[in-house]
N, C-alpha and C positions, 0 to 999 in steps of 0.2 A: 503492500499499498504505499510506504512513503516513498517507496521507488518511482512508483506512478505518479505519484505529487511532485517529486523532483521534476520529470521530465515534463508534466503538466506545467510548473510554476517556470522553467527555464524559456518555454516554446510561448509564453504567455504575450509577450511582446515580442514578435516575431522579429520586426525590425531592429532593436537596440539590441537582441542578442545575437542578432546578426553581423551589426555592427561592431559588437565587443569581441565577437569570434575571430573577425576579418583585423579588428587591431592585436588581438593576441597572436594570429596569425602570422600578421607581419613582422610584430616583434619578434617572436620566434624564430623567424626565417634569418632576421638580421642577425639575430644570435648566434644561431647554427654556420650562417656564412663565417659572420668572424672567429667562432670556433676553429670551421675547417681552415682558416689560413693559418691559426697558430698551429693547427696538429702537422699541416703541410709546410710549415716552416719547421717543424722537428722530425720530419719527416726521414731524414737522412740519419740525425741522431738515432732513431727508433730503429733502423736497419744496419746499423753498424754491424758487423763482424766484431764476435768477441775473441775470434783468432786471429787479428787481423793489428798488427803496430804501427803507427806513422813514426817513422824517425827525421827531423826536420833541424834547420840550423838552429840554434839554440837562442840567438838573439833576436831571431825575428824567421817568419815564414818565407820573407822575399828573397832571402839571401839563399845561394845554392850550396850546393855540398858537392864535394869532390867524387869524379865516378870510383874513384878506387876504394873508395868506404864498403862498395859492394860487397867483396869476396871477403873481408873481413866481419862483416854481418851475417854470412851464410854462416861460418863454418864458428858460430854460437852456438852451445847444444840447444836442442828444444827451436832450433828455427827450421821451418820447412821447405820455404822458398823465401827470395827477395827477389823483387820489382822497384823499377823506380819510374818517376815520372817526371815533366816540368813542363809548366804553365807557357804555353806557346803566346795563345789569345789570339792577335792578327784581325785583320779588319774583313767580313766576307761580305760582301754586296755594300753593306754602310755601317756606322758605327751604331745604327739601332738592333744590327741581328747579332743579339748576343749571345753565345750558348759557349759552353768550354772546351776549348782546342788545346789539347795537349799532346806532348811528347812521350814516346813511351817505350819500355823494352816491351818489343811484338812478342817475342820467346818467353816471357814469364806472365806477363799482364793478364790473361786471361785463366791462367792457374790462379792466381793472387785473388783474381775477380771472379768467381763463377758463375755470379749472379748475371751476367755478360753471356748469353747465350748467339753464338756463333756458329754457321752450318763448319762441319770439318771442309770442306771443298773452298769455301771464301776465306776459312782462317788460312791454311796455305797460299793461298792466292795473296792475300794480306801480306805474307811471310817474305813473298818471293820478291816483290816490287819494292824497292827502297823508297820512292815517294808515293807509295800506297797508303790510303788511310782506310778507316774503320766508324761507321757513324753510329749513332744509336735510331733505333726505329722510330722515334717521335720527330726526330730532327730531318732525316729521310722524307719522311710523311709530310712535314712541314713546306720543305724544299722542292719536292718532289723529285727529288733524286733517287737514283738505281744505281747497281753497281755497272761499274765503265765510265761513269759520268766524271769530268773534271770539274773541280771545284780550283778558283785561284781565289787566291788571298792575299790580301796585301800586310806586311807584318809592319809590327808596331814596336813592341819591345827588339824584335827580331827583324830589321829592316828589308826592305826590299821585295820583289816578288815571288809569292812562294805558287807552286802546280800540287795539287794534290789528286790522284786518280782516287778514286770509291772501289775498294775492292771486296767490303766486308760489311753488311748491318748487323748489329749486334741485337737481338731481343731483351728486354727486360725480363728475368725469371718470372718476375712477380708484378704487381700494378704500383708497388711502394719502391721500385728501383730504378733510377735515375736512366732514363732513355734518350736524353738531349746532349750526348756528348759526342767527340771526334777527338779519334785515337791515330796520331803517326808515328813513323820509325823515329827513334831519337838519333840515331845516326845520321840520317837524312839532315836533321839539323846540326849533331856537330861538327860534319863533312862540310857542311857551309860556314858555318863558325871558324875553324882551323883557316877557313881561306879569305873569310872577312874581317875578322876579327878572333886573333886565335886565343888571346887573353880570354876569352868567352867559353873557348871550349874545354872539353874534357871536366861539365861540371854540369848534375841533374838538379831539380828541383826538390824532391825527397824521396823517400825509401818506403815501400809498403811492405812490412813482414807480416809475411804467414807464420803463425806458430803450431806446433801439434799439438800443447795442452793449453787451451784460457785460462786457466789458475795458474800458470807461470808467467801471464802477461808481468806482473809486476818487476819479477825476477830478471827476466830475459832484458827489459826495457834499462835497470839498471846496467846491466853488462853490456849493451850498446853503448849507452854514454861513457861509463865507464872506460871502454876502447878508445873515444875521441878526447877524454877529457883533457884539457892545458894544451892542445891544438889551436892552430888556427882556426879552425871551426868545428868546434863543440855543438855538442848534437843536444837534442832534447826526442825523447821516445815516450809515446804514451798510448795508449788504447785508439781506435779510430773512434769512440765514442766521444769522448776527451777531447778530441781533435776537432771533430765537427761541434762540439759546444763549445770551442774556442771562437770560433767563428762567430756563432749567434749572439756571443756577449756584446757583442759590437751594436748588434740589435736589438737591447734586452729593454731600451726606453721608449722604442715601439710596441715591442711585444707586450711589455706593463699597459702601457694605454690603450690596446687593440683588450687586452682583458678588463680593464676597467669599465669600458664602454660597451661589453658584455654585461659586466654584472648590473650596468645602469640600466642593460635593457630591460633585462630582469625586474628593476624598480618601476622601469614604464609599464610591464605586465601587469604586477602587483597592484598599480593606481588606476589601470582600468578597469580592471576584473573588480576591485574594492568599490569602486563608484557603483558600479551596475548592481552588485549587490546591496548594497547602501540603500539605493535608489526604491531595488524591489522592496527592502523589510519595509522603509519606510510605508511603501503603498499598500503592506497586507498587514499594516499592525492590528487592525480591526479582526481579520482571518485568521492570525495568530491569537486573539485574545477567545476568539468563539473556540479555537482548538485546544485552548486550556480548559475553558470549561467543561468541555468533553472529558479530558483525562489526557490529554496530551501531555506527558512530563517534559523537563527541561532536556532530557537524552534524547528525543523524539524532534525535539525544534530545532536542537543542534546536529542532528541527522541531515535534518531535513533542508535547514540553511546552508551547511558547509559542504552538503550531499551535490546540492543546487548550482552550487560556485565549482565546486572539483569538477562535475561533469561539463560546464562550458570552461572550465579551462583545458581540459582535456578533448574536450572537440576543436579549441582552440591550437593545442599541441598537434591534432593532427593536421588541422590545418597547416598550420608552421610548417612540417616535413614536407609537403608538398610543395611549400612557398621556398624551403630551404633548399630543396632537390632544383628548384628552377633558377633560384639566386646562383647557387654554385656551378651549374650549368653554364650558364651566362658568363658567369665572372671568368670561366676556364676557356671561355669562346674569346672572350674579350681581352684578358690579359696575356702577353706571349707565353708560351710552354716553356721557353728558357727563365724566366723567371719563376716559374711554381712547376719544376719539374714533376711532382708529384702533389696533386690536387683532388684527394679524392675523400668523400664526404663517409667517415670513420662510424663505427655501431655505435662507438662511444658518444658520440655528438649527438645523435638520434635518442639515446640511453636517456641523455643528457637534456634533453628537450622537454620530454616526457615527465622526467623528474621533476624538473624545474613546474611544469605547468601543474602536477600533481599539490606540489607545497606552496605553490603562488594560490593555487583554488582553495587552500586550507586555510592556510594565511588572511587571502580576501574574506573569506567566511566569517574570520572572529570576532570582528567589530558589530555585523548587523546581528549575529548569533547573540551575542554577548546581550545588545540592545532590548533582544527580543524577549529573552530570558528575565532581564531585569525588567522588563516593562508590566505593570500590574494589569490585570484583565480588566479594570475600569478605566485606566489609563488609553489602553489598546482599543476600546470601543468609543472612546472620547475623538481616538485620531479620526480626522477625515484625510485620506490621502488620497 
């Protein structure tokens, strides 16, 4: 009976309820979009491999390391495989077309990063040709590139005109793996530097170290750094997750601001629903007085009022889910894939939306239910609403 009354009360003023649900839905959708931005920002951290370490220059990531460090790192007990990468960047088409472009050790790259899936045939073709490159599936799709196509890149960090042949396209193993990167032979870069700028030859950006046991990460990190202590190029070795987190710290203020906005949106939802419930409770003061004379207790009224509030909140939450999907899909279409390589609405975000809808519904019902229970039967009959 209480459930039937809740539904009838919620639908008594269809326009007001519809507008309330729409307002809640839009607010929930905005909350879901902001949370998706945050979770996508941290996606690279969440998928970081536990058995992978990153060794970089101790002073700053922007300074290179000697190529000769590779053999020394490989000899450390517990190290399974070592690869190296070097940030290249350059300009493809124009400066607005940003995506990571890196020189790498093609013989070990896909052993250390097995989440990049490349066919055996394409991988062998990639290894054979010195100026060959491999692209992520998302970048290939965006620019309509296919195996055999030529990519002309104007160097900035490494000046000059660079020509690459697409020989392979890697597919991300899961939706959370970055599919927007380009890799090419480090030897191609190094040979060019030997001719144009010998002082820049023989250096790599950083080392990615695959270890046999993730539990040994701290010990192996210390051993690697101890090898090069007091040298001209000291190192800092950390887990891949810690390495990724260090980049996100630069954007901590932005992330905090987005989180604050998400919390404020929850407050907006609460105010919208609370306003609707207070208006409804005042209009029904005489009805609640009649119910009290018929034997309805405060527990019944609490269930009736808060139940209606939670019901409206849940309907708004369901509407908000579909609006969130629309917002996320629209955002992913407008914002270039390279800025958010992984932009997926996660299950935890949807759960948060519905949990908040229920909590807001309960809180929004407290003020009107308190007023309803405390109002005497006589005062209730006197009210004209």
